mmCIF file as gemmi writes it, N, C-alpha and C atoms, coordinates in Angstrom:
data_model
loop_
_atom_site.group_PDB
_atom_site.id
_atom_site.type_symbol
_atom_site.label_atom_id
_atom_site.label_alt_id
_atom_site.label_comp_id
_atom_site.label_asym_id
_atom_site.label_entity_id
_atom_site.label_seq_id
_atom_site.pdbx_PDB_ins_code
_atom_site.Cartn_x
_atom_site.Cartn_y
_atom_site.Cartn_z
_atom_site.occupancy
_atom_site.B_iso_or_equiv
_atom_site.pdbx_formal_charge
_atom_site.auth_seq_id
_atom_site.auth_asym_id
_atom_site.pdbx_PDB_model_num
ATOM 1 N N . MET Axp A 1 ? 78.532 86.65 144.566 1 0 ? 1 A 1
ATOM 2 C CA . MET Axp A 1 ? 78.048 86.734 143.193 1 0 ? 1 A 1
ATOM 3 C C . MET Axp A 1 ? 78.167 85.355 142.564 1 0 ? 1 A 1
ATOM 4 N N . LYS Axp A 2 ? 77.074 84.835 142.15 1 0 ? 2 A 1
ATOM 5 C CA . LYS Axp A 2 ? 77.038 83.501 141.556 1 0 ? 2 A 1
ATOM 6 C C . LYS Axp A 2 ? 76.752 83.626 140.065 1 0 ? 2 A 1
ATOM 7 N N . LEU Axp A 3 ? 77.597 83.009 139.262 1 0 ? 3 A 1
ATOM 8 C CA . LEU Axp A 3 ? 77.4 83.029 137.811 1 0 ? 3 A 1
ATOM 9 C C . LEU Axp A 3 ? 76.693 81.762 137.375 1 0 ? 3 A 1
ATOM 10 N N . THR Axp A 4 ? 75.646 81.924 136.603 1 0 ? 4 A 1
ATOM 11 C CA . THR Axp A 4 ? 75.01 80.751 136.019 1 0 ? 4 A 1
ATOM 12 C C . THR Axp A 4 ? 75.809 80.364 134.787 1 0 ? 4 A 1
ATOM 13 N N . GLU Axp A 5 ? 75.62 79.156 134.339 1 0 ? 5 A 1
ATOM 14 C CA . GLU Axp A 5 ? 76.337 78.684 133.159 1 0 ? 5 A 1
ATOM 15 C C . GLU Axp A 5 ? 75.996 79.542 131.939 1 0 ? 5 A 1
ATOM 16 N N . GLU Axp A 6 ? 74.745 79.953 131.836 1 0 ? 6 A 1
ATOM 17 C CA . GLU Axp A 6 ? 74.323 80.783 130.7 1 0 ? 6 A 1
ATOM 18 C C . GLU Axp A 6 ? 75.028 82.143 130.721 1 0 ? 6 A 1
ATOM 19 N N . LYS Axp A 7 ? 75.103 82.774 131.897 1 0 ? 7 A 1
ATOM 20 C CA . LYS Axp A 7 ? 75.784 84.06 132.013 1 0 ? 7 A 1
ATOM 21 C C . LYS Axp A 7 ? 77.267 83.921 131.707 1 0 ? 7 A 1
ATOM 22 N N . LEU Axp A 8 ? 77.849 82.818 132.14 1 0 ? 8 A 1
ATOM 23 C CA . LEU Axp A 8 ? 79.257 82.568 131.888 1 0 ? 8 A 1
ATOM 24 C C . LEU Axp A 8 ? 79.536 82.501 130.39 1 0 ? 8 A 1
ATOM 25 N N . TYR Axp A 9 ? 78.739 81.762 129.657 1 0 ? 9 A 1
ATOM 26 C CA . TYR Axp A 9 ? 78.94 81.65 128.216 1 0 ? 9 A 1
ATOM 27 C C . TYR Axp A 9 ? 78.694 82.971 127.495 1 0 ? 9 A 1
ATOM 28 N N . LYS Axp A 10 ? 77.708 83.734 127.959 1 0 ? 10 A 1
ATOM 29 C CA . LYS Axp A 10 ? 77.469 85.048 127.352 1 0 ? 10 A 1
ATOM 30 C C . LYS Axp A 10 ? 78.669 85.957 127.557 1 0 ? 10 A 1
ATOM 31 N N . LEU Axp A 11 ? 79.226 85.926 128.753 1 0 ? 11 A 1
ATOM 32 C CA . LEU Axp A 11 ? 80.389 86.765 129.044 1 0 ? 11 A 1
ATOM 33 C C . LEU Axp A 11 ? 81.581 86.355 128.182 1 0 ? 11 A 1
ATOM 34 N N . ILE Axp A 12 ? 81.776 85.086 128.007 1 0 ? 12 A 1
ATOM 35 C CA . ILE Axp A 12 ? 82.896 84.598 127.197 1 0 ? 12 A 1
ATOM 36 C C . ILE Axp A 12 ? 82.727 84.998 125.74 1 0 ? 12 A 1
ATOM 37 N N . GLN Axp A 13 ? 81.514 84.95 125.232 1 0 ? 13 A 1
ATOM 38 C CA . GLN Axp A 13 ? 81.285 85.194 123.818 1 0 ? 13 A 1
ATOM 39 C C . GLN Axp A 13 ? 81.308 86.665 123.449 1 0 ? 13 A 1
ATOM 40 N N . GLU Axp A 14 ? 81.066 87.55 124.392 1 0 ? 14 A 1
ATOM 41 C CA . GLU Axp A 14 ? 80.996 88.969 124.089 1 0 ? 14 A 1
ATOM 42 C C . GLU Axp A 14 ? 82.362 89.622 124.253 1 0 ? 14 A 1
ATOM 43 N N . GLU Axp A 15 ? 82.516 90.745 123.585 1 0 ? 15 A 1
ATOM 44 C CA . GLU Axp A 15 ? 83.745 91.52 123.682 1 0 ? 15 A 1
ATOM 45 C C . GLU Axp A 15 ? 83.879 92.084 125.09 1 0 ? 15 A 1
ATOM 46 N N . LEU Axp A 16 ? 85.117 92.194 125.565 1 0 ? 16 A 1
ATOM 47 C CA . LEU Axp A 16 ? 85.367 92.71 126.909 1 0 ? 16 A 1
ATOM 48 C C . LEU Axp A 16 ? 85.254 94.232 126.895 1 0 ? 16 A 1
ATOM 49 N N . ASP Axp A 17 ? 84.15 94.745 127.43 1 0 ? 17 A 1
ATOM 50 C CA . ASP Axp A 17 ? 83.986 96.189 127.518 1 0 ? 17 A 1
ATOM 51 C C . ASP Axp A 17 ? 84.205 96.613 128.972 1 0 ? 17 A 1
ATOM 52 N N . TYR Axp A 18 ? 84.034 97.907 129.217 1 0 ? 18 A 1
ATOM 53 C CA . TYR Axp A 18 ? 84.295 98.45 130.543 1 0 ? 18 A 1
ATOM 54 C C . TYR Axp A 18 ? 83.471 97.751 131.623 1 0 ? 18 A 1
ATOM 55 N N . ASP Axp A 19 ? 82.189 97.54 131.365 1 0 ? 19 A 1
ATOM 56 C CA . ASP Axp A 19 ? 81.321 96.901 132.349 1 0 ? 19 A 1
ATOM 57 C C . ASP Axp A 19 ? 81.806 95.491 132.695 1 0 ? 19 A 1
ATOM 58 N N . LYS Axp A 20 ? 82.191 94.748 131.689 1 0 ? 20 A 1
ATOM 59 C CA . LYS Axp A 20 ? 82.676 93.385 131.928 1 0 ? 20 A 1
ATOM 60 C C . LYS Axp A 20 ? 84.018 93.39 132.653 1 0 ? 20 A 1
ATOM 61 N N . GLN Axp A 21 ? 84.862 94.36 132.317 1 0 ? 21 A 1
ATOM 62 C CA . GLN Axp A 21 ? 86.128 94.501 133.044 1 0 ? 21 A 1
ATOM 63 C C . GLN Axp A 21 ? 85.847 94.696 134.53 1 0 ? 21 A 1
ATOM 64 N N . GLN Axp A 22 ? 84.9 95.571 134.831 1 0 ? 22 A 1
ATOM 65 C CA . GLN Axp A 22 ? 84.576 95.861 136.224 1 0 ? 22 A 1
ATOM 66 C C . GLN Axp A 22 ? 84.016 94.626 136.939 1 0 ? 22 A 1
ATOM 67 N N . LYS Axp A 23 ? 83.211 93.84 136.243 1 0 ? 23 A 1
ATOM 68 C CA . LYS Axp A 23 ? 82.676 92.612 136.837 1 0 ? 23 A 1
ATOM 69 C C . LYS Axp A 23 ? 83.786 91.607 137.115 1 0 ? 23 A 1
ATOM 70 N N . LEU Axp A 24 ? 84.707 91.474 136.173 1 0 ? 24 A 1
ATOM 71 C CA . LEU Axp A 24 ? 85.83 90.561 136.389 1 0 ? 24 A 1
ATOM 72 C C . LEU Axp A 24 ? 86.698 91.037 137.551 1 0 ? 24 A 1
ATOM 73 N N . ILE Axp A 25 ? 86.94 92.34 137.614 1 0 ? 25 A 1
ATOM 74 C CA . ILE Axp A 25 ? 87.74 92.894 138.715 1 0 ? 25 A 1
ATOM 75 C C . ILE Axp A 25 ? 87.06 92.606 140.047 1 0 ? 25 A 1
ATOM 76 N N . LYS Axp A 26 ? 85.748 92.795 140.086 1 0 ? 26 A 1
ATOM 77 C CA . LYS Axp A 26 ? 84.998 92.532 141.325 1 0 ? 26 A 1
ATOM 78 C C . LYS Axp A 26 ? 85.077 91.051 141.7 1 0 ? 26 A 1
ATOM 79 N N . LEU Axp A 27 ? 84.906 90.181 140.724 1 0 ? 27 A 1
ATOM 80 C CA . LEU Axp A 27 ? 85.021 88.737 140.99 1 0 ? 27 A 1
ATOM 81 C C . LEU Axp A 27 ? 86.402 88.382 141.519 1 0 ? 27 A 1
ATOM 82 N N . LEU Axp A 28 ? 87.423 88.92 140.863 1 0 ? 28 A 1
ATOM 83 C CA . LEU Axp A 28 ? 88.797 88.603 141.249 1 0 ? 28 A 1
ATOM 84 C C . LEU Axp A 28 ? 89.146 89.073 142.656 1 0 ? 28 A 1
ATOM 85 N N . SER Axp A 29 ? 88.569 90.177 143.071 1 0 ? 29 A 1
ATOM 86 C CA . SER Axp A 29 ? 88.965 90.748 144.358 1 0 ? 29 A 1
ATOM 87 C C . SER Axp A 29 ? 88.006 90.417 145.501 1 0 ? 29 A 1
ATOM 88 N N . SER Axp A 30 ? 86.975 89.599 145.24 1 0 ? 30 A 1
ATOM 89 C CA . SER Axp A 30 ? 85.989 89.329 146.293 1 0 ? 30 A 1
ATOM 90 C C . SER Axp A 30 ? 86.36 88.14 147.187 1 0 ? 30 A 1
ATOM 91 N N . ASN Axp A 31 ? 86.577 86.981 146.594 1 0 ? 31 A 1
ATOM 92 C CA . ASN Axp A 31 ? 86.98 85.805 147.371 1 0 ? 31 A 1
ATOM 93 C C . ASN Axp A 31 ? 87.666 84.814 146.433 1 0 ? 31 A 1
ATOM 94 N N . ILE Axp A 32 ? 88.283 83.812 146.999 1 0 ? 32 A 1
ATOM 95 C CA . ILE Axp A 32 ? 89.12 82.888 146.218 1 0 ? 32 A 1
ATOM 96 C C . ILE Axp A 32 ? 88.294 82.095 145.207 1 0 ? 32 A 1
ATOM 97 N N . GLU Axp A 33 ? 87.084 81.68 145.583 1 0 ? 33 A 1
ATOM 98 C CA . GLU Axp A 33 ? 86.234 80.91 144.667 1 0 ? 33 A 1
ATOM 99 C C . GLU Axp A 33 ? 85.866 81.744 143.437 1 0 ? 33 A 1
ATOM 100 N N . ASN Axp A 34 ? 85.419 82.97 143.661 1 0 ? 34 A 1
ATOM 101 C CA . ASN Axp A 34 ? 85.067 83.852 142.548 1 0 ? 34 A 1
ATOM 102 C C . ASN Axp A 34 ? 86.29 84.229 141.716 1 0 ? 34 A 1
ATOM 103 N N . ALA Axp A 35 ? 87.42 84.383 142.376 1 0 ? 35 A 1
ATOM 104 C CA . ALA Axp A 35 ? 88.649 84.716 141.648 1 0 ? 35 A 1
ATOM 105 C C . ALA Axp A 35 ? 89.025 83.591 140.689 1 0 ? 35 A 1
ATOM 106 N N . ASN Axp A 36 ? 88.882 82.355 141.135 1 0 ? 36 A 1
ATOM 107 C CA . ASN Axp A 36 ? 89.172 81.214 140.25 1 0 ? 36 A 1
ATOM 108 C C . ASN Axp A 36 ? 88.205 81.17 139.067 1 0 ? 36 A 1
ATOM 109 N N . VAL Axp A 37 ? 86.936 81.498 139.306 1 0 ? 37 A 1
ATOM 110 C CA . VAL Axp A 37 ? 85.95 81.549 138.22 1 0 ? 37 A 1
ATOM 111 C C . VAL Axp A 37 ? 86.348 82.63 137.224 1 0 ? 37 A 1
ATOM 112 N N . ALA Axp A 38 ? 86.727 83.8 137.722 1 0 ? 38 A 1
ATOM 113 C CA . ALA Axp A 38 ? 87.118 84.902 136.84 1 0 ? 38 A 1
ATOM 114 C C . ALA Axp A 38 ? 88.352 84.544 136.009 1 0 ? 38 A 1
ATOM 115 N N . ILE Axp A 39 ? 89.307 83.869 136.607 1 0 ? 39 A 1
ATOM 116 C CA . ILE Axp A 39 ? 90.503 83.452 135.87 1 0 ? 39 A 1
ATOM 117 C C . ILE Axp A 39 ? 90.129 82.442 134.795 1 0 ? 39 A 1
ATOM 118 N N . ASP Axp A 40 ? 89.242 81.504 135.12 1 0 ? 40 A 1
ATOM 119 C CA . ASP Axp A 40 ? 88.777 80.545 134.112 1 0 ? 40 A 1
ATOM 120 C C . ASP Axp A 40 ? 88.076 81.255 132.958 1 0 ? 40 A 1
ATOM 121 N N . ILE Axp A 41 ? 87.256 82.256 133.291 1 0 ? 41 A 1
ATOM 122 C CA . ILE Axp A 41 ? 86.567 83.021 132.25 1 0 ? 41 A 1
ATOM 123 C C . ILE Axp A 41 ? 87.583 83.684 131.334 1 0 ? 41 A 1
ATOM 124 N N . MET Axp A 42 ? 88.575 84.341 131.927 1 0 ? 42 A 1
ATOM 125 C CA . MET Axp A 42 ? 89.587 85.027 131.115 1 0 ? 42 A 1
ATOM 126 C C . MET Axp A 42 ? 90.389 84.045 130.266 1 0 ? 42 A 1
ATOM 127 N N . ASP Axp A 43 ? 90.717 82.894 130.836 1 0 ? 43 A 1
ATOM 128 C CA . ASP Axp A 43 ? 91.477 81.884 130.093 1 0 ? 43 A 1
ATOM 129 C C . ASP Axp A 43 ? 90.693 81.364 128.889 1 0 ? 43 A 1
ATOM 130 N N . ASN Axp A 44 ? 89.391 81.185 129.051 1 0 ? 44 A 1
ATOM 131 C CA . ASN Axp A 44 ? 88.562 80.598 128.002 1 0 ? 44 A 1
ATOM 132 C C . ASN Axp A 44 ? 87.958 81.604 127.037 1 0 ? 44 A 1
ATOM 133 N N . ALA Axp A 45 ? 88.035 82.876 127.382 1 0 ? 45 A 1
ATOM 134 C CA . ALA Axp A 45 ? 87.398 83.904 126.557 1 0 ? 45 A 1
ATOM 135 C C . ALA Axp A 45 ? 88.283 84.38 125.417 1 0 ? 45 A 1
ATOM 136 N N . GLY Axp A 46 ? 89.515 83.956 125.395 1 0 ? 46 A 1
ATOM 137 C CA . GLY Axp A 46 ? 90.412 84.391 124.327 1 0 ? 46 A 1
ATOM 138 C C . GLY Axp A 46 ? 90.812 85.849 124.451 1 0 ? 46 A 1
ATOM 139 N N . LEU Axp A 47 ? 90.827 86.371 125.666 1 0 ? 47 A 1
ATOM 140 C CA . LEU Axp A 47 ? 91.235 87.757 125.872 1 0 ? 47 A 1
ATOM 141 C C . LEU Axp A 47 ? 92.725 87.909 125.608 1 0 ? 47 A 1
ATOM 142 N N . SER Axp A 48 ? 93.102 89.069 125.161 1 0 ? 48 A 1
ATOM 143 C CA . SER Axp A 48 ? 94.525 89.318 124.932 1 0 ? 48 A 1
ATOM 144 C C . SER Axp A 48 ? 95.247 89.33 126.276 1 0 ? 48 A 1
ATOM 145 N N . VAL Axp A 49 ? 96.54 89.094 126.228 1 0 ? 49 A 1
ATOM 146 C CA . VAL Axp A 49 ? 97.352 89.126 127.441 1 0 ? 49 A 1
ATOM 147 C C . VAL Axp A 49 ? 97.256 90.513 128.076 1 0 ? 49 A 1
ATOM 148 N N . GLU Axp A 50 ? 97.248 91.536 127.258 1 0 ? 50 A 1
ATOM 149 C CA . GLU Axp A 50 ? 97.175 92.908 127.771 1 0 ? 50 A 1
ATOM 150 C C . GLU Axp A 50 ? 95.862 93.157 128.522 1 0 ? 50 A 1
ATOM 151 N N . ASP Axp A 51 ? 94.739 92.685 127.966 1 0 ? 51 A 1
ATOM 152 C CA . ASP Axp A 51 ? 93.449 92.837 128.646 1 0 ? 51 A 1
ATOM 153 C C . ASP Axp A 51 ? 93.438 92.087 129.973 1 0 ? 51 A 1
ATOM 154 N N . GLN Axp A 52 ? 93.962 90.868 129.955 1 0 ? 52 A 1
ATOM 155 C CA . GLN Axp A 52 ? 93.994 90.08 131.183 1 0 ? 52 A 1
ATOM 156 C C . GLN Axp A 52 ? 94.87 90.759 132.236 1 0 ? 52 A 1
ATOM 157 N N . MET Axp A 53 ? 96.016 91.28 131.817 1 0 ? 53 A 1
ATOM 158 C CA . MET Axp A 53 ? 96.917 91.935 132.762 1 0 ? 53 A 1
ATOM 159 C C . MET Axp A 53 ? 96.293 93.21 133.327 1 0 ? 53 A 1
ATOM 160 N N . PHE Axp A 54 ? 95.568 93.945 132.498 1 0 ? 54 A 1
ATOM 161 C CA . PHE Axp A 54 ? 94.889 95.145 132.972 1 0 ? 54 A 1
ATOM 162 C C . PHE Axp A 54 ? 93.884 94.799 134.074 1 0 ? 54 A 1
ATOM 163 N N . VAL Axp A 55 ? 93.062 93.796 133.809 1 0 ? 55 A 1
ATOM 164 C CA . VAL Axp A 55 ? 92.039 93.384 134.78 1 0 ? 55 A 1
ATOM 165 C C . VAL Axp A 55 ? 92.697 92.871 136.06 1 0 ? 55 A 1
ATOM 166 N N . LEU Axp A 56 ? 93.723 92.049 135.923 1 0 ? 56 A 1
ATOM 167 C CA . LEU Axp A 56 ? 94.399 91.486 137.091 1 0 ? 56 A 1
ATOM 168 C C . LEU Axp A 56 ? 95.073 92.572 137.933 1 0 ? 56 A 1
ATOM 169 N N . ASN Axp A 57 ? 95.717 93.529 137.295 1 0 ? 57 A 1
ATOM 170 C CA . ASN Axp A 57 ? 96.357 94.608 138.043 1 0 ? 57 A 1
ATOM 171 C C . ASN Axp A 57 ? 95.34 95.455 138.791 1 0 ? 57 A 1
ATOM 172 N N . ALA Axp A 58 ? 94.206 95.726 138.164 1 0 ? 58 A 1
ATOM 173 C CA . ALA Axp A 58 ? 93.145 96.484 138.834 1 0 ? 58 A 1
ATOM 174 C C . ALA Axp A 58 ? 92.603 95.695 140.029 1 0 ? 58 A 1
ATOM 175 N N . ALA Axp A 59 ? 92.417 94.401 139.85 1 0 ? 59 A 1
ATOM 176 C CA . ALA Axp A 59 ? 91.902 93.558 140.939 1 0 ? 59 A 1
ATOM 177 C C . ALA Axp A 59 ? 92.913 93.469 142.077 1 0 ? 59 A 1
ATOM 178 N N . LEU Axp A 60 ? 94.182 93.446 141.731 1 0 ? 60 A 1
ATOM 179 C CA . LEU Axp A 60 ? 95.232 93.368 142.752 1 0 ? 60 A 1
ATOM 180 C C . LEU Axp A 60 ? 95.171 94.57 143.69 1 0 ? 60 A 1
ATOM 181 N N . LYS Axp A 61 ? 94.854 95.725 143.149 1 0 ? 61 A 1
ATOM 182 C CA . LYS Axp A 61 ? 94.735 96.933 143.976 1 0 ? 61 A 1
ATOM 183 C C . LYS Axp A 61 ? 93.562 96.837 144.946 1 0 ? 61 A 1
ATOM 184 N N . ASN Axp A 62 ? 92.517 96.105 144.572 1 0 ? 62 A 1
ATOM 185 C CA . ASN Axp A 62 ? 91.319 95.974 145.407 1 0 ? 62 A 1
ATOM 186 C C . ASN Axp A 62 ? 91.36 94.785 146.358 1 0 ? 62 A 1
ATOM 187 N N . ALA Axp A 63 ? 92.181 93.796 146.056 1 0 ? 63 A 1
ATOM 188 C CA . ALA Axp A 63 ? 92.215 92.569 146.86 1 0 ? 63 A 1
ATOM 189 C C . ALA Axp A 63 ? 92.848 92.845 148.221 1 0 ? 63 A 1
ATOM 190 N N . LYS Axp A 64 ? 92.181 92.435 149.255 1 0 ? 64 A 1
ATOM 191 C CA . LYS Axp A 64 ? 92.669 92.678 150.618 1 0 ? 64 A 1
ATOM 192 C C . LYS Axp A 64 ? 93.326 91.448 151.236 1 0 ? 64 A 1
ATOM 193 N N . LYS Axp A 65 ? 92.855 90.282 150.869 1 0 ? 65 A 1
ATOM 194 C CA . LYS Axp A 65 ? 93.341 89.055 151.501 1 0 ? 65 A 1
ATOM 195 C C . LYS Axp A 65 ? 94.59 88.527 150.796 1 0 ? 65 A 1
ATOM 196 N N . TYR Axp A 66 ? 95.46 87.92 151.595 1 0 ? 66 A 1
ATOM 197 C CA . TYR Axp A 66 ? 96.722 87.409 151.077 1 0 ? 66 A 1
ATOM 198 C C . TYR Axp A 66 ? 96.507 86.348 150.001 1 0 ? 66 A 1
ATOM 199 N N . ASP Axp A 67 ? 95.569 85.427 150.22 1 0 ? 67 A 1
ATOM 200 C CA . ASP Axp A 67 ? 95.368 84.349 149.257 1 0 ? 67 A 1
ATOM 201 C C . ASP Axp A 67 ? 94.903 84.879 147.893 1 0 ? 67 A 1
ATOM 202 N N . LEU Axp A 68 ? 94.087 85.922 147.902 1 0 ? 68 A 1
ATOM 203 C CA . LEU Axp A 68 ? 93.659 86.539 146.637 1 0 ? 68 A 1
ATOM 204 C C . LEU Axp A 68 ? 94.828 87.226 145.946 1 0 ? 68 A 1
ATOM 205 N N . ARG Axp A 69 ? 95.605 87.964 146.729 1 0 ? 69 A 1
ATOM 206 C CA . ARG Axp A 69 ? 96.756 88.676 146.157 1 0 ? 69 A 1
ATOM 207 C C . ARG Axp A 69 ? 97.752 87.678 145.56 1 0 ? 69 A 1
ATOM 208 N N . LYS Axp A 70 ? 97.955 86.546 146.247 1 0 ? 70 A 1
ATOM 209 C CA . LYS Axp A 70 ? 98.887 85.529 145.745 1 0 ? 70 A 1
ATOM 210 C C . LYS Axp A 70 ? 98.37 84.919 144.45 1 0 ? 70 A 1
ATOM 211 N N . LEU Axp A 71 ? 97.09 84.577 144.409 1 0 ? 71 A 1
ATOM 212 C CA . LEU Axp A 71 ? 96.494 83.993 143.204 1 0 ? 71 A 1
ATOM 213 C C . LEU Axp A 71 ? 96.62 84.95 142.02 1 0 ? 71 A 1
ATOM 214 N N . ILE Axp A 72 ? 96.312 86.214 142.243 1 0 ? 72 A 1
ATOM 215 C CA . ILE Axp A 72 ? 96.39 87.216 141.178 1 0 ? 72 A 1
ATOM 216 C C . ILE Axp A 72 ? 97.835 87.401 140.729 1 0 ? 72 A 1
ATOM 217 N N . ASN Axp A 73 ? 98.758 87.487 141.687 1 0 ? 73 A 1
ATOM 218 C CA . ASN Axp A 73 ? 100.176 87.624 141.33 1 0 ? 73 A 1
ATOM 219 C C . ASN Axp A 73 ? 100.689 86.42 140.555 1 0 ? 73 A 1
ATOM 220 N N . ASP Axp A 74 ? 100.253 85.223 140.94 1 0 ? 74 A 1
ATOM 221 C CA . ASP Axp A 74 ? 100.667 84.01 140.218 1 0 ? 74 A 1
ATOM 222 C C . ASP Axp A 74 ? 100.181 84.057 138.771 1 0 ? 74 A 1
ATOM 223 N N . LYS Axp A 75 ? 98.949 84.497 138.563 1 0 ? 75 A 1
ATOM 224 C CA . LYS Axp A 75 ? 98.412 84.598 137.201 1 0 ? 75 A 1
ATOM 225 C C . LYS Axp A 75 ? 99.151 85.68 136.414 1 0 ? 75 A 1
ATOM 226 N N . LEU Axp A 76 ? 99.465 86.797 137.052 1 0 ? 76 A 1
ATOM 227 C CA . LEU Axp A 76 ? 100.235 87.848 136.389 1 0 ? 76 A 1
ATOM 228 C C . LEU Axp A 76 ? 101.62 87.333 135.98 1 0 ? 76 A 1
ATOM 229 N N . ASP Axp A 77 ? 102.259 86.565 136.865 1 0 ? 77 A 1
ATOM 230 C CA . ASP Axp A 77 ? 103.568 85.974 136.54 1 0 ? 77 A 1
ATOM 231 C C . ASP Axp A 77 ? 103.457 85.042 135.338 1 0 ? 77 A 1
ATOM 232 N N . GLU Axp A 78 ? 102.405 84.234 135.314 1 0 ? 78 A 1
ATOM 233 C CA . GLU Axp A 78 ? 102.181 83.315 134.191 1 0 ? 78 A 1
ATOM 234 C C . GLU Axp A 78 ? 102.017 84.091 132.877 1 0 ? 78 A 1
ATOM 235 N N . LEU Axp A 79 ? 101.232 85.151 132.918 1 0 ? 79 A 1
ATOM 236 C CA . LEU Axp A 79 ? 101.013 85.959 131.711 1 0 ? 79 A 1
ATOM 237 C C . LEU Axp A 79 ? 102.286 86.68 131.278 1 0 ? 79 A 1
ATOM 238 N N . THR Axp A 80 ? 103.066 87.139 132.242 1 0 ? 80 A 1
ATOM 239 C CA . THR Axp A 80 ? 104.336 87.797 131.926 1 0 ? 80 A 1
ATOM 240 C C . THR Axp A 80 ? 105.274 86.822 131.241 1 0 ? 80 A 1
ATOM 241 N N . ASP Axp A 81 ? 105.315 85.592 131.724 1 0 ? 81 A 1
ATOM 242 C CA . ASP Axp A 81 ? 106.145 84.562 131.087 1 0 ? 81 A 1
ATOM 243 C C . ASP Axp A 81 ? 105.666 84.3 129.659 1 0 ? 81 A 1
ATOM 244 N N . GLU Axp A 82 ? 104.358 84.221 129.459 1 0 ? 82 A 1
ATOM 245 C CA . GLU Axp A 82 ? 103.809 84.016 128.116 1 0 ? 82 A 1
ATOM 246 C C . GLU Axp A 82 ? 104.232 85.146 127.188 1 0 ? 82 A 1
ATOM 247 N N . GLN Axp A 83 ? 104.152 86.352 127.708 1 0 ? 83 A 1
ATOM 248 C CA . GLN Axp A 83 ? 104.475 87.522 126.905 1 0 ? 83 A 1
ATOM 249 C C . GLN Axp A 83 ? 105.979 87.569 126.598 1 0 ? 83 A 1
ATOM 250 N N . ASP Axp A 84 ? 106.794 87.257 127.61 1 0 ? 84 A 1
ATOM 251 C CA . ASP Axp A 84 ? 108.251 87.319 127.44 1 0 ? 84 A 1
ATOM 252 C C . ASP Axp A 84 ? 108.784 86.223 126.534 1 0 ? 84 A 1
ATOM 253 N N . PHE Axp A 85 ? 108.201 85.033 126.642 1 0 ? 85 A 1
ATOM 254 C CA . PHE Axp A 85 ? 108.736 83.888 125.917 1 0 ? 85 A 1
ATOM 255 C C . PHE Axp A 85 ? 107.847 83.426 124.78 1 0 ? 85 A 1
ATOM 256 N N . GLY Axp A 86 ? 106.731 84.082 124.588 1 0 ? 86 A 1
ATOM 257 C CA . GLY Axp A 86 ? 105.834 83.721 123.498 1 0 ? 86 A 1
ATOM 258 C C . GLY Axp A 86 ? 105.251 82.332 123.628 1 0 ? 86 A 1
ATOM 259 N N . LEU Axp A 87 ? 104.964 81.918 124.867 1 0 ? 87 A 1
ATOM 260 C CA . LEU Axp A 87 ? 104.414 80.569 125.106 1 0 ? 87 A 1
ATOM 261 C C . LEU Axp A 87 ? 102.973 80.461 124.692 1 0 ? 87 A 1
């Protein structure tokens, strides 16, 4: 799945609904390149920590490869630290 710059900006500007959650989950669990794009989208979209954690946890259940699971877990750890320490 390749995102054009225009689609990326549209996704960032719109509210995160169920369909977009599913697209992010699919990106996160497909391959490392797409997972990095999805994380960048979430970082730049101003999503709440709770929304990001929901998407990441769902993607973690679908991710089969170790490198994807590690990337998702690292992002979850980062968000947990933000939530715990208010960073």
